[in-house]
C-alpha positions in Angstrom: 26.0 107.2 54.6 25.2 108.9 57.9 21.6 107.7 57.9 22.8 104.2 57.0 25.2 104.2 60.0 22.4 105.3 62.3 20.2 102.4 61.0 22.9 99.9 61.6 23.6 101.3 65.0 19.9 100.8 65.9 20.0 97.3 64.6 23.1 96.6 66.7 21.4 97.9 69.8 18.3 95.8 69.1 20.4 92.7 68.6 22.3 93.3 71.9 19.0 93.8 73.8 17.8 90.5 72.3 20.9 88.7 73.4 20.6 90.1 76.9 16.9 89.3 77.1 17.5 85.7 76.1 20.4 85.4 78.6 17.9 86.3 81.4 15.1 84.0 80.2 16.1 80.8 81.9 14.4 77.5 81.1 15.0 74.6 83.5 14.5 71.2 82.0 13.7 68.6 84.6 12.0 65.2 84.5 8.5 63.8 84.0 5.7 66.0 85.5 4.9 63.6 88.3 8.5 62.7 89.1 11.0 64.0 91.7 13.0 66.1 89.3 10.0 68.1 88.3 9.1 68.6 91.9 12.7 69.8 92.6 12.8 71.9 89.4 9.6 73.7 90.4 11.0 74.4 93.9 14.2 75.8 92.3 12.2 77.9 89.9 10.2 79.5 92.7 13.3 80.2 94.8 15.3 81.6 91.8 12.3 83.8 90.8 12.1 85.3 94.3 15.9 85.8 94.6 16.8 87.0 91.1 14.3 89.6 90.0 15.9 90.5 86.7 15.6 87.0 85.3 12.5 85.0 84.3 12.5 81.3 85.1 10.3 78.5 83.9 10.5 74.7 84.3 9.6 72.2 81.6 9.4 68.4 81.5 12.5 66.6 80.3 14.7 63.5 80.9 18.1 62.5 82.2 19.4 61.4 78.7 17.8 64.3 76.7 18.6 67.2 79.1 22.3 67.5 78.4 21.6 67.8 74.7 18.9 70.4 75.3 21.2 72.5 77.4 24.1 72.0 75.0 21.9 73.4 72.1 20.6 76.3 74.2 17.0 75.0 74.2 17.3 75.2 78.0 19.8 77.0 80.2 19.6 74.7 83.2 19.0 71.0 83.3 18.9 68.0 85.6 20.8 64.9 84.6 22.6 61.9 86.0 26.3 62.0 86.7 26.8 59.1 84.3 25.0 60.9 81.6 26.9 64.1 82.1 30.2 62.3 81.8 29.0 60.4 78.7 27.7 63.6 77.1 30.9 65.5 77.5 33.0 62.6 76.2 30.6 61.7 73.4 30.1 58.1 74.4 27.0 56.0 74.4 24.2 57.0 74.4 25.5 60.2 72.9 26.8 60.3 69.3 28.9 63.4 69.7 30.5 65.5 72.4 28.5 68.3 74.0 30.9 71.2 74.2 28.5 73.8 75.8 27.5 72.2 79.1 29.1 72.9 82.5 28.2 71.6 86.0 26.6 73.8 88.6 25.8 71.6 91.5 26.2 68.0 92.4 22.9 67.5 94.3 24.1 64.1 95.6 20.6 62.6 95.3 20.9 58.9 94.9 18.6 57.6 92.2 17.9 53.9 92.7 17.1 51.6 89.8 13.8 50.0 90.9 12.4 46.9 89.2 9.0 46.0 90.5 6.1 43.7 89.5 2.7 42.8 90.7 2.8 40.3 93.6 0.9 37.6 91.8 3.4 37.5 88.9 4.9 33.9 88.9 8.5 35.2 88.8 10.8 35.8 91.7 13.9 37.3 90.1 15.2 39.1 87.1 17.3 35.9 86.3 14.1 33.8 86.3 12.4 36.3 83.9 15.3 36.1 81.5 15.7 32.4 81.8 12.0 31.7 81.1 11.7 34.5 78.5 8.4 35.6 80.1 6.6 38.0 77.7 5.8 40.7 80.2 4.2 44.1 79.6 6.4 46.6 81.4 6.3 50.4 81.9 9.9 51.8 81.9 8.8 55.5 81.7 9.4 57.8 78.7 12.4 57.0 76.4 14.0 60.3 77.3 14.4 59.5 80.9 17.7 58.2 82.3 16.0 55.2 83.9 15.3 53.7 80.5 19.0 53.9 79.7 20.0 52.4 83.1 17.5 49.5 82.6 18.9 48.7 79.2 22.4 48.8 80.6 21.2 46.3 83.2 19.8 44.0 80.5 23.2 44.2 78.7 24.9 43.2 82.0 22.6 40.2 82.2 23.6 39.2 78.7 20.5 40.3 76.8 19.0 43.6 75.5 15.7 45.4 75.1 15.5 44.2 71.4 16.1 40.6 72.4 13.5 40.7 75.1 11.0 42.2 72.7 11.6 39.2 70.4 10.3 37.1 73.3 7.1 39.1 73.3 8.0 41.6 76.0 6.2 45.0 75.4 7.7 48.2 76.8 5.0 50.9 77.2 6.7 54.3 77.3 4.1 56.3 79.2 4.3 59.0 81.8 4.4 57.8 85.4 0.8 58.6 86.2 -0.4 56.7 83.2 2.1 53.9 84.0 0.7 53.4 87.5 -2.9 53.4 86.1 -1.9 50.7 83.6 -0.8 48.5 86.4 -3.9 49.2 88.5 -6.1 48.4 85.5 -4.4 45.1 85.0 -2.9 45.9 81.6 0.8 45.8 82.7 2.6 43.5 85.1 5.9 45.3 85.8 7.4 48.7 86.2 11.0 50.1 86.3 12.2 53.5 87.2 15.3 55.3 88.5 14.3 57.5 91.3 15.1 58.7 94.8 13.7 56.9 97.9 9.9 57.1 98.2 9.2 58.8 94.9 5.5 59.7 95.1 4.1 57.6 92.2 5.8 54.5 93.4 4.6 55.1 97.0 1.1 55.4 95.6 1.4 52.3 93.5 2.7 50.1 96.3 -0.1 51.3 98.6 -2.7 50.6 96.1 -1.5 47.2 94.8 0.8 44.6 96.3 4.2 45.0 94.6 7.3 42.9 94.8 10.8 44.2 94.1 13.6 42.4 92.3 17.2 42.7 93.3 20.1 42.8 90.8 22.6 40.0 91.3 26.0 41.2 92.6 28.0 40.4 89.4 25.6 42.7 87.4 25.9 45.5 89.9 29.7 45.3 89.8 29.8 45.2 86.0 27.6 48.3 85.8 29.7 50.1 88.4 32.9 49.3 86.4 31.6 50.1 83.0 29.4 53.1 83.5 30.2 54.5 87.0 27.1 53.5 88.9 27.2 52.9 92.6 26.4 49.3 93.8 24.0 50.0 96.7 21.0 48.6 98.6 17.7 50.4 98.5 16.8 50.7 102.2 14.2 48.4 103.7 10.7 49.8 103.8 11.3 52.3 101.1 8.0 51.1 99.8 5.1 49.1 101.2 5.7 45.4 100.8 9.5 45.8 100.8 10.6 44.6 104.3 14.2 44.0 103.4 16.9 46.0 101.5 17.0 45.4 97.8 20.4 45.2 96.0 20.6 47.5 93.0 22.6 50.3 91.4 22.2 54.0 91.9 23.3 57.2 90.1 23.6 60.7 91.5 22.0 63.9 90.1 23.8 66.9 88.7 22.5 70.3 87.8 23.9 71.5 84.5 24.0 74.9 82.8 25.1 76.4 79.4 28.5 78.0 79.0 26.8 81.2 77.8 24.8 81.8 80.9 26.4 84.8 82.7 28.8 84.0 85.5 27.0 86.2 88.0 23.7 84.6 87.3 25.1 81.1 87.8 26.8 82.2 91.0 23.5 83.4 92.4 21.6 80.3 91.4 24.3 78.1 93.0 24.2 80.2 96.1 20.4 79.8 96.3 20.6 76.0 95.9 23.4 75.6 98.4 22.1 77.9 101.1 18.5 76.7 101.3 19.0 73.0 102.2 16.2 73.1 104.8 13.8 74.4 102.2 14.7 71.6 99.8 14.4 68.9 102.5 10.8 70.2 103.2 10.1 69.9 99.5 11.3 66.2 99.1 13.1 63.7 101.3 15.6 63.1 98.5 17.5 66.2 99.6 18.4 64.8 103.0 21.7 63.6 101.6 22.6 67.0 100.1 25.8 68.5 101.5 26.6 71.9 100.0 30.3 71.4 101.0 30.4 68.5 98.5 28.3 70.1 95.7 31.4 71.1 93.7 32.4 67.5 93.2 31.1 66.9 89.7 32.0 64.5 86.8 32.4 67.4 84.3 34.0 70.8 84.5 32.2 73.5 86.6 30.8 76.7 85.2 33.1 79.7 86.3 30.2 81.2 88.2 29.9 78.0 90.2 33.7 77.9 90.8 33.5 81.4 92.2 30.9 80.5 94.8 32.6 77.3 95.9 36.0 79.0 96.3 34.4 81.9 98.3 32.9 79.4 100.7 36.2 77.5 101.0 34.7 74.3 99.7 37.3 74.1 96.9 40.7 75.6 96.3 
């Protein structure tokens, strides 16, 4: 019996060590490898690795819709998503089939992600309404299915009274490729249009607009208001000259970006990650222009409950009571 007890004690210690090791092995699920989220995720990974020596951090590709599920299941411990997705995931509403009970918010990054709908200049269409009215069988790159931009684009179609399935019945083809491949598809003449949800001057769109004349389509006001009321998007204007060939503001909708974590991640670790994100704003601005709107004092304002480690930091700073 004594020997058996010793064996079980050793097994228990090994299990505990395993749990602790997994708790300190932090995977950050971001966006597509050429997108802004992956750039930000890589910057966070580097800063976390330098500031938290007892944990190992790595960043992997992901998407705004898929990331809450990944974090909820423990496949990743930190994830980027949109505010609208975080809210839907916790409540179990479309596009989620059930509630995610294991995710908490860390930081509202306040990065506006604009829905962009662009097409080659020579396309004989001047608006989204005209495209729908004429039922033009375009070939379009909306990015991978897992990205939040595809969901936002489909919601836009619904607000216009149609759907991705209906447009496919006209002959529209959606090519769900990565952004580098999507840009190349347009440059090679295989695709006429592209849509994404991204911060201002996202690199792949900058490159595309410089390499090929692109025109940008605005969403009509009624569609913007409906999307704001039904899903929580902001009705905004993408600033003029965000991209080459766009001399005027473009009416669209935007979402903000929230950093999520799993409930099982230790409070102290979350506290330190939040501290690093909130106290290195200049570093993030040098990484990408999307961080210019980031205000650490507003980072606690999230659409879902905060992780206790995050609450501790925000209260210590006096940002929240």
